[in-house]
C-alpha positions as CSV (number, residue, x, y, z in Angstrom):
1,M,0.0,0.0,0.0
2,A,2.9,2.3,0.7
3,D,4.0,2.2,-3.0
4,V,0.5,2.9,-4.2
5,D,0.2,5.9,-1.8
6,D,3.6,7.2,-2.9
7,I,2.6,6.9,-6.6
8,D,-0.7,8.6,-6.0
9,Y,1.0,11.5,-4.1
10,A,3.6,11.9,-6.9
11,L,0.8,12.1,-9.5
12,R,-1.0,14.7,-7.5
13,V,2.2,16.8,-7.2
14,L,2.8,16.6,-11.0
15,A,-0.8,17.6,-11.7
16,H,-0.4,20.6,-9.4
17,L,2.9,21.7,-11.1
18,R,1.3,21.5,-14.5
19,S,-1.6,23.6,-13.3
20,E,0.8,26.2,-11.9
21,Q,2.8,26.2,-15.1
22,G,-0.2,26.7,-17.2
23,S,-1.4,29.5,-15.0
24,E,1.9,31.3,-15.3
25,C,1.8,31.1,-19.1
26,G,-1.8,32.1,-19.3
27,L,-2.6,29.0,-21.2
28,H,-5.2,27.6,-18.8
29,G,-7.9,29.8,-20.4
30,E,-9.0,30.7,-23.9
31,T,-6.8,33.3,-25.6
32,P,-8.7,36.5,-26.4
33,T,-9.4,37.7,-29.9
34,F,-7.8,40.8,-31.3
35,A,-11.1,42.7,-31.1
36,A,-11.6,41.8,-27.5
37,Y,-8.1,42.4,-26.3
38,I,-7.7,45.8,-28.2
39,S,-11.0,46.9,-26.5
40,R,-9.4,45.9,-23.2
41,L,-6.2,47.9,-23.9
42,R,-8.2,51.0,-25.0
43,A,-9.8,51.1,-21.5
44,A,-6.5,50.4,-19.6
45,L,-3.8,52.3,-21.4
46,P,-3.1,56.1,-21.3
47,E,-5.0,58.3,-23.7
48,T,-1.8,59.3,-25.5
49,T,-0.8,55.7,-26.1
50,V,-4.2,54.8,-27.5
51,R,-4.2,57.9,-29.7
52,T,-0.8,56.9,-31.1
53,Y,-1.8,53.3,-32.0
54,D,-5.6,53.5,-32.5
55,S,-5.6,53.9,-36.3
56,Y,-3.4,50.8,-36.6
57,W,-5.4,48.8,-34.1
58,R,-8.5,49.6,-36.2
59,V,-6.8,47.8,-39.1
60,L,-6.4,44.7,-36.9
61,E,-10.0,45.0,-35.8
62,R,-11.1,45.1,-39.4
63,E,-8.8,42.4,-40.8
64,W,-8.5,40.0,-37.8
65,P,-11.4,40.7,-35.4
66,D,-12.2,37.1,-34.5
67,R,-8.6,35.7,-34.6
68,R,-7.0,34.8,-31.3
69,L,-3.7,36.5,-30.4
70,D,-1.9,33.2,-30.6
71,S,-3.0,32.3,-34.1
72,P,-1.1,34.7,-36.5
73,T,2.4,33.8,-37.7
74,T,5.3,36.2,-38.2
75,T,4.8,35.9,-41.9
76,E,1.2,36.8,-41.7
77,I,2.1,39.9,-39.6
78,D,4.7,40.9,-42.2
79,Q,2.1,40.6,-44.9
80,L,-0.4,42.7,-43.0
81,V,2.3,45.4,-42.5
82,R,3.2,45.2,-46.2
83,N,-0.4,45.9,-47.1
84,R,-0.5,48.8,-44.8
85,R,2.6,50.2,-46.3
86,C,1.1,50.0,-49.8
87,S,-2.0,51.8,-48.8
88,A,-0.2,54.7,-47.0
89,I,-1.4,58.1,-48.1
90,V,1.1,59.9,-50.4
91,R,1.9,63.3,-49.0
92,S,4.7,65.8,-49.7
93,N,6.9,64.0,-47.1
94,Y,6.0,60.5,-48.4
95,R,8.9,58.1,-48.0
96,G,7.6,54.9,-49.5
97,G,5.2,54.1,-46.7
98,R,8.1,53.4,-44.3
99,G,6.5,55.4,-41.5
100,A,3.1,53.6,-41.8
101,A,4.8,50.2,-41.8
102,A,7.0,51.0,-38.8
103,N,4.0,52.4,-36.8
104,M,2.0,49.3,-37.7
105,V,4.7,47.0,-36.3
106,A,5.0,49.2,-33.2
107,A,1.2,49.0,-32.7
108,I,1.2,45.2,-33.0
109,R,4.2,44.8,-30.7
110,C,2.4,47.0,-28.1
111,I,-0.5,44.5,-28.1
112,Y,1.8,41.5,-27.7
113,R,3.9,43.2,-25.1
114,H,0.9,43.6,-22.9
115,A,-0.3,40.1,-23.7
116,E,3.0,38.8,-22.4
117,S,2.7,40.9,-19.2
118,D,-0.9,39.5,-18.8
119,R,0.6,36.0,-19.3
120,I,-1.7,35.4,-22.2
121,I,1.1,34.2,-24.4
122,R,4.7,33.1,-23.8
123,P,7.5,35.4,-24.9
124,S,9.0,32.6,-26.9
125,E,5.7,32.4,-28.9
126,N,5.3,36.1,-29.6
127,P,5.0,36.3,-33.4
128,A,5.6,40.1,-33.4
129,T,9.1,39.8,-32.0
130,D,10.6,38.9,-35.4
131,A,8.2,41.0,-37.5
132,A,10.2,43.1,-40.1
133,K,10.4,46.8,-39.2
134,P,11.6,49.1,-42.0
135,R,15.0,50.7,-41.4
136,K,14.6,54.3,-40.4
137,L,15.9,56.8,-42.9
138,P,17.7,60.0,-41.9
139,S,15.2,62.7,-41.0
140,T,14.4,65.4,-43.6
141,R,13.4,67.9,-40.9
142,H,15.3,71.1,-40.8
143,A,15.2,74.5,-39.0
144,L,13.1,77.2,-40.6
145,T,15.0,80.3,-41.9
146,F,14.2,83.7,-40.5
147,E,12.4,84.6,-43.7
148,Q,10.2,81.5,-43.5
149,V,9.3,82.3,-39.9
150,R,8.4,85.8,-40.8
151,E,6.3,84.7,-43.8
152,I,4.4,82.3,-41.6
153,G,3.7,85.0,-39.1
154,K,2.6,87.4,-41.8
155,I,0.1,84.9,-43.3
156,A,-1.3,84.0,-39.9
157,S,-1.9,87.6,-39.0
158,T,-3.4,88.8,-42.3
159,T,-5.5,85.8,-43.5
160,G,-8.0,83.4,-42.1
161,N,-11.2,84.0,-40.1
162,D,-9.5,84.6,-36.7
163,Q,-6.3,86.4,-37.3
164,E,-5.8,87.3,-33.6
165,L,-5.9,83.6,-32.5
166,D,-3.8,82.3,-35.4
167,S,-1.0,84.9,-34.9
168,L,-1.0,84.2,-31.2
169,I,-0.6,80.5,-31.7
170,V,2.3,81.1,-34.1
171,R,3.9,83.6,-31.7
172,L,3.7,81.0,-28.8
173,H,5.5,78.4,-30.9
174,V,8.2,80.8,-32.1
175,E,9.0,82.1,-28.6
176,T,8.8,78.9,-26.7
177,A,9.5,76.1,-29.2
178,C,6.7,74.2,-27.4
179,R,4.7,71.3,-28.8
180,K,1.1,71.4,-29.9
181,G,0.1,69.7,-26.7
182,G,1.8,72.4,-24.6
183,V,-0.2,75.1,-26.4
184,L,-3.5,73.2,-26.0
185,A,-2.9,72.5,-22.3
186,L,-2.1,76.1,-21.4
187,T,-4.5,77.5,-18.7
188,V,-4.9,80.9,-17.1
189,D,-3.3,79.4,-13.9
190,D,-0.2,78.7,-16.0
191,L,0.4,82.4,-16.6
192,N,2.9,84.0,-14.2
193,V,2.3,87.6,-15.4
194,D,4.8,89.2,-12.9
195,E,7.7,87.0,-13.9
196,C,6.7,86.6,-17.6
197,L,6.7,82.8,-17.3
198,I,4.2,80.3,-18.6
199,K,3.9,76.7,-17.5
200,L,4.1,74.2,-20.3
201,R,2.9,70.6,-19.9
202,E,4.0,68.5,-22.8
203,K,4.9,65.0,-24.0
204,G,5.7,62.4,-21.4
205,E,4.0,64.4,-18.7
206,T,6.9,66.8,-18.6
207,E,6.4,70.3,-17.1
208,R,8.6,73.3,-17.4
209,W,8.3,77.1,-16.8
210,Q,9.2,78.9,-19.9
211,P,10.2,82.6,-20.1
212,I,8.3,84.7,-22.7
213,S,8.5,88.3,-23.7
214,P,6.5,91.0,-21.9
215,S,4.7,91.8,-25.1
216,L,3.5,88.2,-25.6
217,M,2.4,88.0,-22.0
218,R,0.3,91.1,-22.5
219,R,-1.2,89.6,-25.6
220,L,-2.1,86.4,-23.8
221,S,-3.7,88.3,-20.9
222,E,-5.7,90.5,-23.3
223,H,-6.8,87.5,-25.3
224,V,-8.3,85.9,-22.2
225,R,-9.9,89.1,-21.1
226,R,-11.5,90.0,-24.4
227,R,-12.8,86.5,-25.0
228,G,-14.8,85.9,-21.8
229,G,-12.2,85.9,-19.1
230,P,-11.4,83.0,-16.7
231,A,-15.1,82.5,-15.9
232,T,-15.8,81.3,-19.4
233,T,-13.0,78.7,-19.6
234,R,-9.7,78.1,-17.8
235,Q,-7.9,77.5,-21.1
236,V,-6.0,80.4,-22.5
237,L,-6.6,80.0,-26.2
238,R,-10.2,80.3,-27.2
239,Y,-12.4,81.3,-30.1
240,R,-14.4,84.5,-30.2
241,N,-17.4,82.9,-28.5
242,G,-15.2,81.8,-25.6
243,R,-15.1,78.1,-26.6
244,P,-11.6,76.6,-25.9
245,V,-9.4,75.7,-28.9
246,G,-9.4,72.0,-29.6
247,R,-6.8,69.6,-31.1
248,S,-8.6,69.8,-34.6
249,A,-8.0,73.5,-34.8
250,M,-4.2,73.2,-34.5
251,T,-2.6,72.9,-37.9
252,I,1.1,73.7,-37.1
């Protein structure tokens, strides 16, 4: 009887170990589909991350909505990325769809990175790890010349249906070199009028106090006062009716 008891105990230990191993790898339950898991990520990840990858996630929701995360191969991912590259919109800065392809790979890897963290798939079985990402070409960005900056300011202040707002946005970018998000996030509480400083909150949740010229501070204060004051909205930049400027209005 002792031998039987020993064997029974050993079998129960092995069964328990297998159960723990399966739990660690996330293989004890059914792997979620792309549609289901992307929906979960949208609710859990920061808004900036979702905004960065959302257009590429929608491609996956359209192409592979009911496929499980553990079903695609690396070759299939490469093919999906290639199709995305071919359908990239041709603009003046078009570079063969490299940016669209690289962003698509990054969006897919983001999904699988979180799937690994959630123990849904094993790292060794991640098909996005070896997905081909186009080599990044040297940037074509360059600094604007003084004449170009002056021309932009002239156009902003003499054309359009809200010349005051447009020229103020350009002036902010020229003096502070801030990002679009910094301009949009600027509130009346971020204006230190006495010290001629504005508080900028930008990418990566960074914050900095940026000196500006007294004339720009006067223009910002007058802009707030003439367009409803702090009681209308806490945001500095606003339309004539007092409504705060949104992301869609920013074109620089």
